[in-house]
C-alpha positions in Angstrom: -21.8 -2.3 -2.9 -19.3 1.0 -2.8 -17.1 0.4 -5.8 -14.8 2.8 -5.8 -14.4 2.9 -1.5 -11.3 5.1 -1.2 -9.5 8.4 -1.4 -7.0 10.4 -0.5 -4.1 8.8 1.9 -3.8 4.6 2.0 -1.7 3.4 5.0 0.0 0.3 4.8 1.4 -0.7 8.6 3.7 -2.7 8.8 3.7 -6.2 10.3 6.1 -6.8 13.1 7.9 -9.7 15.1 9.0 -10.4 18.1 12.3 -11.6 19.2 11.4 -14.9 17.7 9.7 -14.2 14.3 6.5 -14.6 15.7 4.0 -12.0 14.2 3.1 -9.5 17.2 -0.8 -9.3 17.1 -0.7 -6.2 19.8 2.0 -4.2 18.6 0.9 -4.6 15.3 -2.9 -3.4 16.4 -0.7 -0.4 18.4 0.3 0.6 14.9 -2.3 0.3 13.2 -4.2 2.6 15.7 -1.8 5.0 15.3 -3.0 5.0 11.6 -6.1 5.3 12.0 -5.6 8.3 14.7 -3.5 10.5 12.6 -5.9 11.0 10.0 -5.7 7.7 7.4 -7.8 7.6 4.6 -7.7 4.4 4.5 -5.7 0.8 5.7 -4.3 -1.6 3.9 -2.6 -4.5 5.9 -0.5 -6.9 4.2 1.3 -5.7 1.4 4.8 -5.2 0.2 5.5 -3.2 3.7 3.9 -6.3 5.1 5.6 -8.9 4.1 3.3 -10.7 2.7 4.9 -13.2 1.2 6.9 -13.8 4.3 3.8 -15.4 6.1 1.7 -18.3 6.9 -1.9 -18.9 5.6 -2.4 -19.0 9.8 -0.7 -15.4 10.5 -2.0 -13.6 7.3 -5.5 -14.4 8.9 -5.0 -13.0 12.4 -3.2 -10.2 10.4 -6.4 -9.6 8.6 -8.8 -9.8 11.4 -6.6 -7.4 13.9 -6.7 -5.0 11.4 -10.2 -5.0 10.7 -10.8 -4.8 14.8 -9.4 -2.6 15.7 -10.4 0.1 12.3 -14.0 -0.3 14.1 -15.8 0.8 10.8 -13.8 4.0 11.1 -11.8 4.2 8.1 -11.8 1.5 5.0 -9.4 -1.8 4.9 -8.0 -2.9 1.4 -6.8 -6.3 2.5 -3.9 -7.7 0.5 -4.9 -11.6 -0.7 -2.2 -12.3 -2.9 -0.8 -15.5 -3.9 1.2 -17.5 -6.7 -1.9 -20.1 -7.3 -5.2 -18.8 -8.3 -7.1 -21.3 -5.9 -4.9 -19.7 -2.7 -5.9 -16.4 -3.6 -9.4 -17.5 -3.8 -9.7 -18.5 -0.5 -7.7 -15.2 1.2 -10.0 -13.2 -0.8 -13.4 -14.7 0.6 -11.2 -14.8 4.1 -11.1 -11.4 4.0 -14.3 -10.7 2.6 -15.8 -12.9 5.8 -13.8 -10.9 8.2 -15.1 -7.4 6.8 -12.7 -6.3 3.9 -13.9 -3.1 2.8 -12.0 -4.3 -0.1 -9.2 -6.2 -1.7 -6.1 -6.0 -3.5 -4.2 -8.4 -5.3 -1.3 -8.0 -7.6 0.1 -11.1 -10.3 2.4 -12.7 -7.9 4.8 -15.4 -10.9 7.5 -17.6 -11.0 6.6 -18.4 -14.5 6.0 -16.2 -17.0 2.0 -15.4 -17.3 0.6 -15.0 -20.3 -1.8 -11.6 -20.3 -4.7 -14.3 -20.6 -3.6 -16.4 -17.5 -3.3 -12.8 -15.5 -7.4 -12.0 -17.2 -8.5 -15.3 -16.3 -6.7 -15.2 -12.4 -8.8 -12.6 -11.3 -11.6 -13.7 -13.3 -11.9 -16.4 -11.7 -11.0 -14.6 -7.9 -13.7 -12.2 -9.0 -16.0 -14.4 -9.2 -16.2 -15.6 -6.0 -16.0 -12.3 -3.9 -18.3 -9.4 -3.8 -16.5 -7.0 -2.4 -14.5 -4.2 -5.1 -10.8 -5.6 -6.2 -8.1 -3.5 -6.6 -5.4 -4.4 -9.1 -1.6 -3.6 -8.3 0.4 -3.4 -10.7 4.6 -3.7 -9.1 7.3 -5.8 -11.9 9.6 -4.9 -9.1 8.1 -7.7 -6.2 5.3 -9.3 -8.7 7.5 -10.4 -10.9 4.4 -9.1 -13.5 4.7 -6.3 -15.4 1.3 -5.3 -16.3 1.0 -3.1 -19.9 -2.6 -0.3 -19.7 -3.8 -2.2 -22.0 -3.4 -4.9 -19.9 -5.1 -3.3 -17.1 -8.2 -1.8 -19.2 -8.6 -5.6 -19.6 -9.0 -6.1 -15.7 -11.1 -3.5 -15.3 -14.2 -4.7 -17.8 -14.3 -7.9 -15.1 -17.2 -6.2 -13.3 -15.7 -6.0 -9.4 -12.4 -4.3 -10.6 -12.8 -1.1 -10.2 -8.9 0.3 -9.2 -5.6 -0.1 -10.8 -2.6 0.7 -8.1 0.6 1.5 -10.8 3.7 1.0 -9.0 6.3 1.0 -11.4 7.7 4.8 -11.1 6.5 4.9 -14.7 3.9 8.0 -14.1 3.4 8.2 -18.6 1.0 5.3 -17.5 -1.3 7.0 -15.3 -1.8 9.2 -17.5 -2.2 6.6 -20.6 -5.2 5.5 -18.5 -6.6 9.1 -18.1 -7.0 9.9 -20.9 -7.8 6.3 -22.0 -10.5 5.5 -19.5 -11.3 9.3 -17.6 -13.4 9.7 -14.9 -14.0 5.7 -15.6 -10.9 4.2 -13.9 -9.5 4.8 -9.9 -5.9 5.0 -10.3 -4.0 5.1 -7.3 0.2 5.8 -6.2 2.1 3.0 -5.0 5.7 5.0 -6.5 6.1 7.3 -3.1 8.6 9.3 -4.7 6.1 10.3 -7.7 2.9 11.3 -5.0 3.0 14.8 -6.7 3.1 14.0 -10.0 0.5 11.4 -10.1 -1.9 13.4 -7.9 -2.0 16.1 -11.3 -1.9 12.9 -13.6 -5.1 12.6 -11.2 -4.5 9.8 -9.0 -7.7 9.0 -6.5 -5.2 8.2 -3.5 -1.7 7.5 -2.8 -1.1 4.0 -1.2 2.0 4.5 1.2 3.9 2.9 4.3 4.8 7.1 4.9 2.2 8.0 7.0 3.4 5.4 10.1 6.4 8.5 9.9 5.0 11.4 8.7 1.4 11.4 8.2 1.0 15.3 8.9 2.9 15.7 5.6 0.8 13.2 3.8 -2.6 14.3 4.3 -1.2 18.0 3.7 -0.2 16.8 0.4 -3.4 15.2 -0.4 -5.4 19.1 1.1 -3.6 21.1 -1.1 -4.1 19.1 -4.4 -8.1 19.3 -3.1 -7.9 23.1 -3.3 -6.2 22.8 -6.1 -2.6 24.5 -4.8 -0.2 23.4 -6.7 2.6 25.8 -5.2 1.1 24.4 -1.4 1.0 21.2 -3.1 4.5 21.3 -4.3 6.2 22.6 -1.2 4.9 20.2 1.2 6.1 17.0 -1.3 9.7 18.4 -1.5 9.6 18.6 2.1 9.3 14.6 2.7 11.1 14.4 -0.8 14.0 12.9 1.0 12.4 10.3 3.3 10.2 8.9 0.2 13.2 7.9 -1.8 15.0 7.1 1.4 12.4 4.4 2.7 12.4 3.4 -1.4 15.7 2.9 -1.5 16.2 0.8 1.8 13.2 -1.4 2.3 10.0 -0.5 3.3 9.8 -3.0 5.9 13.3 -1.8 7.1 13.2 1.1 7.2 9.8 1.9 8.2 10.6 -0.5 11.3 14.3 2.1 12.0 11.9 4.9 11.8 9.0 3.7 13.8 12.0 3.2 16.8 13.5 6.9 15.9 10.8 8.3 16.8 10.2 6.6 20.1 7.4 4.0 18.5 8.1 0.3 18.9 8.5 -1.3 15.4 8.7 -4.8 16.0 10.8 -7.3 14.2 11.7 -8.5 11.1 11.7 -12.6 10.1 14.8 -13.5 8.4 16.2 -13.1 6.0 15.0 -9.7 6.3 17.8 -7.8 8.4 17.7 -4.3 10.2 19.8 -0.9 8.6 23.2 -1.2 9.3 24.4 1.7 11.6 25.0 3.9 9.2 21.7 4.6 7.6 19.8 4.5 10.7 21.7 8.0 11.4 21.1 8.9 7.9 17.7 8.3 8.9 18.1 9.9 11.7 18.6 12.8 10.3 16.5 12.9 7.9 13.4 12.3 10.4 15.1 15.8 11.9 15.5 17.6 8.9 11.5 16.8 8.3 10.7 17.7 11.9 12.8 21.2 11.8 11.0 22.3 7.8 7.4 21.2 10.0 8.6 23.3 12.9 
């Protein structure tokens, strides 16, 4: 088993819907192919961008299979399998493994506030039922749970929990993980505006929806980091910062859908209660994308 199969830019596809709010699998495959062909180092369906909580079990399975079929082993796949209950999380993790996923990502979703012991037991029970690596995902804004660095260290004691995605927007947590665990931990940035700071803190990769819109800039940042060219990395990061801040502020599914359409690519529909960006926001995004294109030119 490759315990840390991801590095670089791990791209999140949106989950597109048709006019009847049904998942559009053919369009989804087209969008996945676009991410692979433009150079993303990994594909991660069924995250926040893919509106995981808005999907039925059958739809999650269809997205998982479509991703793995379309990627065809060209890059590793990281499938989101999170659920409120441990039983359903185990189910989706086993389904992803059987379908051929490289690894799974789990965020401890919560209605009742979970204790650290409950969270550890949750991951431990899932890990015992699969043989592929697990990325522990910390994003209190969407999951309702904020996992401390102490808790994350406990999770890493579970044999196939080998990666951490940190999305609190607090780069100090990344520094703390690196300081305390050194090269024993692979952590990934999930906060778009912190991409440069996260790589400077030692992040192994960046999990992001931005490659749907600006893959060249995202990949360039990683390449500059790899060759330790900080000046070039800073420049390419600043060139994309306005877009990164916009897509986070306006909501990734909404912003990526609209951005794709501005670029001339079908983005599908959203599932209620999500609604498209306002006219003013669409105009702002158009201007940002035009500015980015001018900088690249």
